[in-house]
N, C-alpha and C positions, 0 to 999 in steps of 0.2 A: 254498284249500290244494290242493296237488298230491296225487295218489294215493299217492306214496311217503311223504310226510309224514303223511298220514292212517293209513297202514299202521303206521308206526313209533309214532305216537301211540297207536294201538289196542294194540300190543304192550306199550308202557310202562304203559298203564292196566291191562291184564290182569295183568302182573307185579306192579305195585303192589298191586292188589286181592288177589292170591294171598298176597303177603307179609303184608298186614294180616290176612287171614283166618287164616293160620298162627299169628300172634302171639296172636290171640284164642283159639285152640284149645289153647294151652299152659298154660292156667290149671290149677294143681294144687289139689286139695282138701286141707283140713286133715286131719292124721292123727288128731287127737282133737277132737271137738266136743261141747260140753255144750249141749243145746237141748231145750226142751219137757219137762223133767223126766227126760231120758235122757242117757246117754253113748253116743256113736257112736265106735267105734275102727275106722279103716281100715288094712288091711294093703296098703300100696302097693308091696310087693316082689314078686318072682317066686317066693318060697318060702312054703309054709304056715307058720303060727305054731302051735305045739303047746303044750298045758298052759299056757294064758294065764291070768295073774292080773292083775286090774285093781284098783288101789288108788285110792280117792277120799279126798282130804284125809289120806292116809297112815294112816288109821284104819279105814276101811270097805273091805271087799274083796268082789270078785265074780270071775267068770271065765268062760272058755269052753274047751272041749277043743281046738277048732281055730278059727283065723281063716284062711280059705283065701287063697291068693295072689291079690292084687288084689280081695279081698273085704272085708267089714266085719261087725261085730256092733253091735247096738243094744240096750243094756240099760237098763231103767228104774232111776233112782236108788233107788227103793224096794226093789230087790233086793239092794243092797249092805249087808253086815252086818259089825258090829264083832266082836271076839273074844268079848265078853260077850253077844252076841245083839242088840245095839241096831241099829236101822235109822236111816237118815238122815231127819231131819225137814226135808224139802225147803223148807218155808215159812220155817224159821228158820236153816238152815245155808247159809252161802255156800260154794260150791265153789271152793277155792283151788288145788288141785293134783290131777292125775291121773297115775298112773304105770302103764304097761303092761309086764309082764314075761312072757317066754315063751322059747321056743327054736325053732329050725328043725329039720327032720328030720335034718340032719347034726350037731346038737348045738350050733350057734352060738347064743349068748344074744341075746335081743331085749330092748331097753329103749327105750320111747318115753315122753316126758314132756310134760306140759302144765302151765302155771303154774310155781310155784316150790317143788318138793318139797324137803324137807330130809333125809328118811331113806332113801328107796328109790332 
């Protein structure tokens, strides 16, 4: 192979490798994840979320004062409480939906849902 062909081949390999690497880096994380007995809520926006209320199965609620921009909260399912004070029996209760409600500093409402909520 000539030097010119080797040079162009090297350029193409570098460009192809860079493009493949870029595609691999664009993997986004889920906004809501239920794992290991906890709920993880990720704020993937550029604005803080304030006065956040998290509803599990539309019956149990918990919350956070702030979820910072590009930040997250992790709350154990045992901290979510129903109106009458009941907590989730994690061993017997299937998690079917999660709804996150809040607002941004400018007053815009935030709603992120996981599963198939009916009420919120």
